[in-house]
LUMTORZA-775977 format. One record per residue (C-alpha): x, y negated, z; residue in one letter. Coordinates in Angstrom, 2 decimals. Layout:
% LUMTORZA-775977
+---------+---------+---------+------+
|       u |       v |       w | resn |
+---------+---------+---------+------+
|       X |       Y |       Z |    A |
...
+---------+---------+---------+------+
This chain:
% LUMTORZA-775977
+---------+---------+---------+------+
|       u |       v |       w | resn |
+---------+---------+---------+------+
|  105.68 |  -99.59 |   86.85 |    M |
|  106.22 |  -97.78 |   83.50 |    N |
|  105.17 | -101.01 |   82.00 |    G |
|  102.77 | -102.31 |   84.37 |    V |
|   99.86 | -101.08 |   86.24 |    G |
|   96.40 | -102.67 |   86.38 |    T |
|   95.24 | -101.36 |   89.60 |    G |
|   95.67 | -101.81 |   93.35 |    A |
|   95.32 |  -98.10 |   94.28 |    A |
|   95.83 |  -96.88 |   97.87 |    V |
|   97.40 |  -93.44 |   98.29 |    R |
|   99.84 |  -91.24 |   99.92 |    K |
|  103.29 |  -91.44 |   98.52 |    R |
|  103.61 |  -88.95 |   95.54 |    A |
|  106.01 |  -86.72 |   97.00 |    R |
|  106.39 |  -85.77 |  100.82 |    P |
|  109.40 |  -87.61 |  102.20 |    R |
|  110.67 |  -84.52 |  103.83 |    F |
|  110.74 |  -82.50 |  100.53 |    G |
|  112.74 |  -84.98 |   98.80 |    K |
|  115.12 |  -85.28 |  101.73 |    A |
|  115.66 |  -81.48 |  101.56 |    L |
|  116.54 |  -81.48 |   98.09 |    V |
|  119.03 |  -84.32 |   98.44 |    L |
|  120.57 |  -82.78 |  101.52 |    A |
|  120.81 |  -79.39 |   99.52 |    W |
|  122.52 |  -81.05 |   96.54 |    L |
|  124.92 |  -82.80 |   98.56 |    A |
|  126.24 |  -79.58 |  100.56 |    C |
|  108.21 |  -98.35 |   85.27 |    V |
|  105.52 |  -99.91 |   87.04 |    M |
|  102.14 |  -98.32 |   86.53 |    P |
|  100.44 |  -98.68 |   83.20 |    Q |
|   96.99 |  -99.65 |   82.00 |    A |
|   95.28 |  -96.33 |   82.99 |    S |
|   95.76 |  -97.18 |   86.71 |    A |
|   92.63 |  -98.16 |   88.54 |    Q |
|   91.84 | -101.81 |   88.77 |    E |
|   89.60 | -101.80 |   91.80 |    G |
|   89.90 | -100.27 |   95.30 |    R |
|   89.75 |  -96.52 |   95.50 |    D |
|   88.15 |  -95.41 |   98.72 |    I |
|   90.17 |  -91.99 |   98.64 |    F |
|   93.85 |  -93.29 |   98.43 |    K |
|   96.04 |  -93.54 |  101.28 |    T |
|   98.86 |  -95.67 |  100.06 |    E |
|   98.81 |  -99.21 |   98.73 |    I |
|  100.21 |  -99.51 |   95.31 |    F |
|  100.76 | -103.20 |   94.23 |    L |
|  100.80 | -104.15 |   90.61 |    T |
|  100.61 | -107.47 |   88.65 |    P |
|   96.90 | -106.89 |   87.99 |    Y |
|   96.08 | -106.05 |   91.78 |    S |
|   92.95 | -107.95 |   92.78 |    A |
|   93.08 | -107.64 |   96.44 |    L |
|   90.10 | -110.11 |   97.21 |    G |
|   86.75 | -110.91 |   95.57 |    D |
|   88.32 | -113.44 |   93.20 |    G |
|   86.29 | -116.18 |   94.68 |    L |
|   87.58 | -119.50 |   95.85 |    G |
|   89.93 | -122.42 |   94.91 |    D |
|   93.71 | -122.26 |   94.21 |    Y |
|   95.93 | -121.68 |   95.83 |    P |
|   94.45 | -118.96 |   97.81 |    R |
|   95.84 | -115.86 |   99.79 |    L |
|   94.34 | -112.37 |   99.79 |    N |
|   95.56 | -109.11 |  101.41 |    G |
|   95.00 | -105.59 |  102.18 |    R |
|   96.17 | -103.62 |  105.14 |    F |
|   96.51 |  -99.81 |  105.70 |    L |
|   96.93 |  -98.08 |  109.02 |    L |
|   97.51 |  -94.28 |  108.95 |    M |
|   98.72 |  -91.57 |  111.34 |    T |
|   98.98 |  -87.90 |  110.66 |    G |
|  100.42 |  -84.59 |  111.54 |    Y |
|  102.42 |  -82.39 |  109.06 |    T |
|  103.27 |  -78.86 |  110.03 |    G |
|  106.20 |  -77.29 |  108.05 |    Y |
|  106.04 |  -73.58 |  108.02 |    F |
|  107.49 |  -70.62 |  106.25 |    G |
|  110.42 |  -72.74 |  105.22 |    I |
|  113.28 |  -70.53 |  103.53 |    R |
|  116.44 |  -71.86 |  102.53 |    D |
|  118.64 |  -69.53 |  100.42 |    D |
|  121.71 |  -71.56 |  101.20 |    N |
|  121.15 |  -71.20 |  104.88 |    G |
|  121.51 |  -75.08 |  105.68 |    Q |
|  117.92 |  -75.30 |  107.30 |    I |
|  118.04 |  -73.21 |  110.40 |    P |
|  114.41 |  -73.41 |  111.42 |    R |
|  111.46 |  -71.92 |  109.55 |    S |
|  108.80 |  -74.13 |  111.22 |    H |
|  108.40 |  -77.50 |  112.97 |    W |
|  105.94 |  -80.43 |  113.18 |    S |
|  106.03 |  -84.03 |  112.52 |    S |
|  103.59 |  -86.81 |  113.77 |    V |
|  104.44 |  -90.29 |  112.37 |    Q |
|  102.59 |  -93.51 |  111.86 |    P |
|  102.42 |  -95.69 |  108.66 |    T |
|  101.17 |  -99.28 |  108.36 |    A |
|  101.27 | -101.13 |  105.03 |    E |
|  100.53 | -104.72 |  104.18 |    A |
|  100.07 | -106.20 |  100.91 |    A |
|   99.56 | -109.96 |  100.04 |    L |
|   98.82 | -111.86 |   96.81 |    V |
|   99.47 | -115.65 |   96.90 |    L |
|   97.33 | -116.64 |   93.78 |    Q |
|   98.75 | -120.17 |   92.98 |    L |
|   96.61 | -120.72 |   89.83 |    T |
|   94.19 | -118.39 |   87.87 |    Q |
|   96.96 | -116.67 |   86.07 |    R |
|  100.08 | -117.23 |   88.12 |    F |
|  100.69 | -115.24 |   91.61 |    S |
|  103.36 | -114.12 |   93.86 |    V |
|  103.01 | -110.68 |   95.36 |    R |
|  104.61 | -108.76 |   98.27 |    A |
|  104.15 | -105.57 |  100.16 |    K |
|  105.88 | -104.24 |  103.39 |    A |
|  105.71 | -100.95 |  105.12 |    T |
|  106.17 |  -99.96 |  108.62 |    F |
|  107.02 |  -96.19 |  108.93 |    D |
|  109.36 |  -93.43 |  109.92 |    S |
|  112.59 |  -92.73 |  107.96 |    S |
|  113.40 |  -89.48 |  109.79 |    T |
|  114.55 |  -86.53 |  107.90 |    N |
|  115.03 |  -84.22 |  111.07 |    E |
|  114.24 |  -80.51 |  110.52 |    T |
|  112.87 |  -80.19 |  114.03 |    K |
|  109.67 |  -81.29 |  115.98 |    D |
|  109.51 |  -85.08 |  115.71 |    N |
|  107.10 |  -87.82 |  116.74 |    A |
|  106.95 |  -91.60 |  116.42 |    F |
|  110.77 |  -91.55 |  115.64 |    S |
|  113.18 |  -93.78 |  113.54 |    D |
|  110.48 |  -96.37 |  112.92 |    L |
|  111.08 |  -99.55 |  111.09 |    G |
|  109.88 | -101.97 |  108.47 |    V |
|  111.17 | -102.44 |  105.00 |    G |
|  110.17 | -104.93 |  102.25 |    L |
|  108.66 | -102.74 |   99.09 |    D |
|  107.84 | -105.36 |   96.77 |    N |
|  108.30 | -109.07 |   96.12 |    L |
|  107.52 | -110.32 |   92.62 |    F |
|  105.94 | -113.10 |   90.48 |    A |
|  103.22 | -112.13 |   87.83 |    A |
|  101.66 | -114.29 |   85.07 |    Y |
|   98.54 | -112.40 |   83.85 |    T |
|   96.69 | -113.91 |   80.81 |    A |
|   93.64 | -112.28 |   78.90 |    D |
|   95.78 | -109.84 |   76.86 |    N |
|   99.23 | -110.12 |   78.13 |    Y |
|  101.19 | -110.28 |   81.38 |    A |
|  104.82 | -111.21 |   82.46 |    L |
|  106.43 | -110.26 |   85.70 |    Y |
|  109.72 | -110.00 |   87.55 |    G |
|  111.11 | -109.28 |   90.94 |    G |
|  111.21 | -106.31 |   93.26 |    K |
|  108.77 | -103.75 |   92.01 |    M |
|  108.00 |  -99.90 |   92.02 |    D |
|  108.87 |  -98.73 |   88.64 |    L |
|  108.96 |  -95.35 |   86.93 |    G |
|  108.51 |  -92.82 |   84.07 |    F |
|  104.91 |  -91.52 |   83.84 |    G |
|  101.85 |  -92.13 |   86.16 |    D |
|  101.75 |  -88.92 |   88.11 |    A |
|  103.82 |  -90.19 |   91.02 |    W |
|  101.22 |  -92.90 |   91.74 |    H |
|   97.99 |  -91.94 |   90.19 |    V |
|   97.38 |  -88.34 |   91.29 |    I |
|   95.08 |  -87.91 |   94.42 |    D |
|   95.55 |  -85.60 |   97.21 |    G |
|   98.92 |  -84.71 |   98.81 |    L |
|  101.32 |  -83.84 |   96.09 |    Y |
|  102.01 |  -85.12 |   92.51 |    S |
|  104.78 |  -82.96 |   91.07 |    G |
|  108.58 |  -82.90 |   90.65 |    Y |
|  109.07 |  -86.63 |   90.04 |    N |
|  112.06 |  -87.50 |   92.27 |    E |
|  113.99 |  -88.16 |   88.86 |    N |
|  111.11 |  -90.41 |   87.63 |    Q |
|  110.02 |  -92.87 |   90.32 |    E |
|  112.26 |  -95.94 |   91.33 |    F |
|  110.63 |  -97.88 |   94.06 |    R |
|  111.73 | -101.22 |   95.11 |    G |
|  113.74 | -101.82 |   92.04 |    S |
|  114.61 | -105.21 |   90.71 |    I |
|  113.35 | -105.78 |   87.13 |    G |
|  111.48 | -108.03 |   84.66 |    V |
|  108.94 | -106.99 |   82.10 |    G |
|  105.86 | -107.65 |   80.18 |    G |
|  102.71 | -106.05 |   78.61 |    R |
|  100.62 | -106.64 |   75.76 |    Y |
|   97.13 | -105.29 |   75.22 |    T |
|   95.16 | -105.29 |   71.96 |    L |
|   91.54 | -104.45 |   71.88 |    G |
|   90.31 | -103.40 |   68.55 |    T |
|   86.60 | -103.35 |   67.42 |    T |
|   85.67 |  -99.63 |   66.90 |    G |
|   89.28 |  -98.36 |   67.42 |    A |
|   89.89 |  -98.42 |   71.07 |    G |
|   92.28 | -100.36 |   73.40 |    T |
|   95.97 |  -99.95 |   72.97 |    H |
|   98.83 | -101.58 |   74.89 |    S |
|  102.57 | -101.73 |   74.69 |    V |
|  104.98 | -102.60 |   77.60 |    A |
|  108.63 | -103.05 |   78.52 |    A |
|  110.63 | -103.30 |   81.58 |    V |
|  114.46 | -103.70 |   82.20 |    L |
|  115.61 | -102.99 |   85.65 |    F |
|  118.45 | -102.21 |   88.24 |    K |
|  118.63 | -100.74 |   91.62 |    R |
|  118.23 | -103.38 |   94.49 |    D |
|  121.62 | -103.87 |   96.09 |    D |
|  120.61 | -107.18 |   97.81 |    S |
|  119.48 | -107.82 |  101.29 |    S |
|  116.03 | -107.37 |  100.53 |    L |
|  116.77 | -103.68 |  100.60 |    N |
|  117.62 | -103.44 |  104.14 |    R |
|  115.51 | -101.98 |  106.67 |    R |
|  114.46 | -103.57 |  110.05 |    L |
|  114.72 | -100.59 |  112.44 |    S |
|  113.07 | -100.63 |  115.86 |    V |
|  116.18 |  -99.08 |  117.54 |    D |
|  119.08 | -100.37 |  115.36 |    Q |
|  118.05 | -103.79 |  113.81 |    G |
|  118.83 | -104.46 |  110.20 |    F |
|  120.20 | -101.41 |  108.58 |    I |
|  121.21 | -100.46 |  105.04 |    S |
|  119.85 |  -97.36 |  103.27 |    P |
|  121.71 |  -94.24 |  103.98 |    D |
|  122.79 |  -94.14 |  100.46 |    Q |
|  121.85 |  -96.47 |   97.52 |    P |
|  119.56 |  -95.45 |   94.81 |    P |
|  121.36 |  -93.22 |   92.26 |    A |
|  121.37 |  -95.46 |   89.28 |    F |
|  123.20 |  -98.73 |   88.27 |    S |
|  123.18 | -102.08 |   89.88 |    D |
|  123.43 | -103.53 |   86.49 |    Q |
|  120.37 | -104.54 |   84.43 |    M |
|  120.84 | -101.53 |   81.87 |    K |
|  117.91 |  -99.35 |   82.81 |    S |
|  114.81 |  -99.69 |   80.75 |    F |
|  111.33 |  -98.29 |   80.01 |    I |
|  109.25 |  -98.74 |   77.02 |    L |
|  105.53 |  -97.73 |   77.24 |    S |
|  102.52 |  -97.17 |   74.98 |    Y |
|   98.95 |  -96.61 |   76.24 |    D |
|   95.58 |  -96.03 |   74.81 |    F |
|   91.96 |  -95.69 |   75.99 |    R |
|   88.38 |  -95.84 |   74.77 |    E |
|   89.22 |  -94.40 |   71.32 |    L |
|   86.21 |  -93.60 |   69.05 |    P |
|   85.05 |  -90.06 |   69.68 |    G |
|   87.17 |  -89.54 |   72.60 |    L |
|   84.95 |  -90.95 |   75.35 |    E |
|   86.60 |  -90.69 |   78.88 |    G |
|   90.08 |  -89.86 |   77.42 |    W |
|   93.15 |  -91.94 |   77.93 |    S |
|   96.85 |  -91.48 |   77.74 |    G |
|  100.14 |  -92.78 |   76.85 |    G |
|  103.93 |  -92.32 |   76.32 |    L |
|  107.06 |  -93.59 |   78.13 |    D |
|  110.64 |  -93.55 |   76.86 |    A |
|  113.70 |  -95.14 |   78.23 |    G |
|  116.91 |  -94.57 |   80.09 |    Q |
|  118.05 |  -94.59 |   83.72 |    L |
|  121.48 |  -96.02 |   83.52 |    H |
|  124.33 |  -94.82 |   85.67 |    R |
|  127.75 |  -96.39 |   86.06 |    D |
|  130.77 |  -94.59 |   84.62 |    P |
|  132.07 |  -92.18 |   87.21 |    G |
|  128.78 |  -92.01 |   89.02 |    H |
|  127.11 |  -89.24 |   86.91 |    G |
|  125.33 |  -89.09 |   83.61 |    K |
|  122.68 |  -91.58 |   82.48 |    S |
|  119.19 |  -89.79 |   81.73 |    A |
|  117.31 |  -90.53 |   78.69 |    N |
|  113.64 |  -89.58 |   79.45 |    T |
|  110.40 |  -89.16 |   77.65 |    V |
|  107.19 |  -88.77 |   79.51 |    S |
|  103.58 |  -88.04 |   77.87 |    V |
|  100.26 |  -88.13 |   79.69 |    R |
|   96.78 |  -87.44 |   79.16 |    L |
|   93.73 |  -88.12 |   81.36 |    R |
|   89.97 |  -87.29 |   81.22 |    Y |
|   87.42 |  -89.01 |   83.39 |    D |
|   83.75 |  -88.10 |   83.19 |    A |
|   80.62 |  -87.31 |   85.36 |    P |
|   79.93 |  -83.74 |   85.67 |    V |
|   76.32 |  -83.53 |   86.96 |    G |
|   74.54 |  -83.69 |   90.36 |    Q |
|   76.27 |  -86.77 |   91.52 |    G |
|   80.01 |  -85.40 |   90.86 |    W |
|   82.56 |  -86.96 |   88.92 |    S |
|   85.82 |  -85.34 |   87.55 |    A |
|   89.23 |  -86.70 |   86.90 |    S |
|   91.77 |  -84.56 |   85.24 |    W |
|   95.35 |  -85.68 |   84.82 |    Y |
|   98.14 |  -83.94 |   82.85 |    N |
|  101.69 |  -85.19 |   82.33 |    E |
|  104.98 |  -83.68 |   80.86 |    A |
|  108.41 |  -85.18 |   81.19 |    T |
|  111.68 |  -84.23 |   79.63 |    F |
|  115.11 |  -85.87 |   80.70 |    S |
|  118.59 |  -85.28 |   79.50 |    S |
|  120.21 |  -85.41 |   83.00 |    A |
|  119.10 |  -84.40 |   86.49 |    F |
|  120.03 |  -86.86 |   89.27 |    M |
|  123.38 |  -87.67 |   87.73 |    G |
|  124.23 |  -84.07 |   86.60 |    A |
|  124.57 |  -83.53 |   82.87 |    P |
|  121.71 |  -80.88 |   82.97 |    V |
|  118.71 |  -81.37 |   80.79 |    S |
|  115.24 |  -80.69 |   82.41 |    N |
|  111.54 |  -80.63 |   81.95 |    G |
|  108.59 |  -80.74 |   84.30 |    N |
|  104.91 |  -80.77 |   84.00 |    A |
|  101.93 |  -81.45 |   86.39 |    V |
|   98.27 |  -80.99 |   86.16 |    T |
|   95.65 |  -82.15 |   88.74 |    S |
|   91.84 |  -82.10 |   88.88 |    L |
|   89.82 |  -84.11 |   91.43 |    S |
|   86.16 |  -83.82 |   92.05 |    L |
|   84.34 |  -86.56 |   93.90 |    A |
|   80.85 |  -87.03 |   95.13 |    R |
|   79.68 |  -89.94 |   97.40 |    D |
|   82.26 |  -89.91 |  100.24 |    R |
|   83.80 |  -86.34 |   99.49 |    W |
|   86.81 |  -85.71 |   97.08 |    Q |
|   88.33 |  -82.14 |   96.38 |    L |
|   91.79 |  -82.25 |   94.65 |    T |
|   93.81 |  -79.33 |   93.19 |    G |
|   97.41 |  -79.76 |   91.74 |    T |
|   99.84 |  -77.57 |   90.18 |    A |
|  103.45 |  -78.39 |   88.81 |    A |
|  106.53 |  -76.61 |   87.28 |    V |
|  110.00 |  -77.66 |   86.52 |    R |
|  112.77 |  -75.91 |   84.57 |    K |
|  116.43 |  -76.92 |   84.51 |    L |
|  118.35 |  -75.89 |   81.29 |    S |
|  121.71 |  -74.44 |   81.10 |    G |
|  123.69 |  -71.16 |   81.92 |    S |
|  123.95 |  -70.07 |   85.50 |    D |
|  127.48 |  -70.79 |   85.43 |    E |
|  127.02 |  -74.44 |   84.37 |    K |
|  124.33 |  -74.92 |   86.86 |    L |
|  126.23 |  -73.55 |   89.64 |    A |
|  129.02 |  -76.12 |   89.04 |    R |
|  126.42 |  -78.78 |   90.16 |    F |
|  124.98 |  -76.80 |   92.95 |    G |
|  121.75 |  -76.11 |   90.91 |    L |
|  119.69 |  -72.88 |   89.93 |    Q |
|  118.02 |  -72.12 |   86.63 |    G |
|  115.06 |  -70.34 |   88.14 |    E |
|  111.50 |  -71.70 |   87.50 |    L |
|  110.50 |  -74.27 |   90.36 |    D |
|  106.72 |  -74.38 |   90.90 |    W |
|  104.24 |  -75.85 |   93.38 |    A |
|  100.50 |  -75.79 |   94.12 |    V |
|   98.63 |  -78.09 |   96.50 |    S |
|   94.96 |  -78.43 |   97.56 |    A |
|   93.37 |  -81.18 |   99.63 |    A |
|   90.03 |  -82.29 |  100.77 |    I |
|   89.29 |  -85.97 |  101.64 |    T |
|   86.24 |  -87.50 |  103.33 |    Y |
|   85.63 |  -91.20 |  103.96 |    V |
|   83.32 |  -92.07 |  107.04 |    T |
|   80.58 |  -94.67 |  106.54 |    P |
|   82.66 |  -97.04 |  108.67 |    V |
|   85.66 |  -96.74 |  106.30 |    G |
|   87.86 |  -94.04 |  107.96 |    F |
|   89.67 |  -91.81 |  105.52 |    I |
|   90.16 |  -88.31 |  106.78 |    V |
|   92.24 |  -85.98 |  104.72 |    Q |
|   93.66 |  -82.30 |  105.12 |    A |
|   95.42 |  -80.00 |  102.76 |    G |
|   98.07 |  -77.56 |  101.88 |    L |
|  101.21 |  -77.61 |   99.68 |    T |
|  103.37 |  -74.67 |   98.57 |    H |
|  106.51 |  -75.56 |   96.79 |    Q |
|  109.56 |  -73.92 |   95.50 |    R |
|  112.39 |  -76.45 |   95.03 |    D |
|  115.69 |  -74.87 |   93.89 |    Q |
|  117.02 |  -72.61 |   96.92 |    A |
|  114.12 |  -74.01 |   99.16 |    L |
|  110.57 |  -72.65 |   99.75 |    L |
|  108.48 |  -75.31 |  101.42 |    I |
|  104.99 |  -74.89 |  103.13 |    N |
|  103.23 |  -77.86 |  104.52 |    Q |
|   99.88 |  -78.25 |  106.22 |    G |
|   98.75 |  -81.90 |  106.57 |    V |
|   95.97 |  -83.66 |  108.59 |    F |
|   95.86 |  -87.55 |  108.60 |    R |
|   93.49 |  -90.29 |  109.42 |    V |
|   93.71 |  -93.80 |  107.73 |    A |
|   91.89 |  -97.03 |  107.67 |    Y |
|   92.19 |  -99.83 |  105.24 |    Q |
|   90.86 | -103.41 |  105.33 |    M |
|   91.23 | -106.54 |  103.38 |    G |
|   90.54 | -110.31 |  102.95 |    F |
+---------+---------+---------+------+
């Protein structure tokens, strides 16, 4: 969370797992904030757990246990793949993999709760046809939260990051944010919100965090038992990374507009790359557009002084528009990224200076009984890679 989020959104992971794996293989040759949705979003295909997530109806005595579950399976077709470095031998393949997520909130008192989320999915990075392979379960979140009327305190294993695009944008794709999201990090933080008469609502947040190098970061594989990640997250295991956030909404004369700013540092230990100083700004507009349709337009721009440990400054931006009516949603997203530096400097780190760009479109329908049916296409240039993906998936969520 970039400070902390206010919603329990359910959505697909911001960036396709394979796209990130390709980039990492090629290079190797802050919790959500106040604009996040508080209630259930019927179009989302991933559970995103925050200190404010209300998974139940809020009724009953304390302590009480509430939960939400998501079951999903889908087909992803990779086609027209081109690797200028020649490390990906195939131009097309398909992947069929399941996902099951479970989020639980133990509400001990009206304000204090313990929150957890686990995911059963595939960890495969195979660049060939695969189905129901490398399955296992991992603990995503385990943290405590104290939420009062205008402030919150939280700590534990949380999903943190700069900006909101990686967890807010609908559809299949949310931009070049592999350098901005740090899921399952260990951190402590807080948020304070001030509502002013006639001047909107403003909030500030701060979080201090590190990578999770404990046994909580191990994965229970169906085939291999408990295993550690292939490689640890690329930042320090000391509490030296931080994110400071500011958010606003409901400003006079700006009905439907909200936004914010994040600033902070992802700290790396000496000898493990350069620490990244990062600034991210966001602006969002939500409004009805007539004849039962509503629109959500999200924009975000981020600048960082380092790229995945390399001393290369970089900037990226993403814009996404979603139109929804009743049980239908249409989403279009576009993103760009630019790495700074001479060709010679970038080549020393296996990087290129050409503009990276991506476009994505998706259509989502929720059946009367609650099944989420989603299909879409994504085209992405990611350094030396050209990636095309066609996705079709079906999900179902339930809660208690």
